[in-house]
Residue, then its C-alpha position, 0 to 999 in steps of 0.5 A: m210200340n213198346a212206349s204205347k203199351h207203357l202209356i196204356a198201362c199207365a192210363a189203366l193204372l191211373i184209372a184203377l188208382f183213381s177208382a180205388t181212391s174214390t172208393f176209399a174216400q167214399g168208404g171213409g175207412g182209411r189207408m188200411m182199407d185202401t191197401a187191403a183192396a190193392r193187395q186183393r187185386v194184386e193177389a187175384r191177378v198174380q193167381k190168374a197169371k200163375d194159372d194161365l202162364k204156369l208160373t212156379q210158386v217162387q215166380a208167382d211170389s216174386l211177381k206178387a212182391i214186385q207188384m205190391d211194391q210198385s203199387a204202393k209207390m205208385r199210389d203214393i205218387f198218385m196221392d200227391q195232389s200238389a204235383s200235376m198229372e204230368d209230373r205224376r206220370a213222369k215219376m211213375q214211368p221209372l217205377r214201371e220200367a224198374a218193375n218190368k226189369r225185375i219181373e223179366a229177371v224173375l221170369g226170364a226173357d221167353l216167359y217175360k214176353k208171354y207175361q207181357d202178352w198176357e198183361a195186354a190181354n188181361r188188362p181191364q177194358r175201360g170205356g169212355g171217350g177222352n173225358 
């Protein structure tokens, strides 16, 4: 079951990254624009997590730093068009696992479990039928 959560998270992240890349390409702005949009998304999600889970400011700041670091690394992997999608997924898996370990260390086991449930409940719902 845990592996399926990771697969769903990976798929959602890939869709989000693809959307950001598509928007970035259409906007013609450059990497700064893409990074700013990613930062805004992370900040909004961290603020919602802080409010919903009653995180301390230190926990929220740590969560933001971890997610920004992970987002940048995953974006770099996703942008590597020379790698197959399977290779990119394989490279992303250890990043997600490392980020989850860091988040659990910051939040503690009980709050981390609540965070995982919150993540599942607040993941953007994506439509589509296996295109």
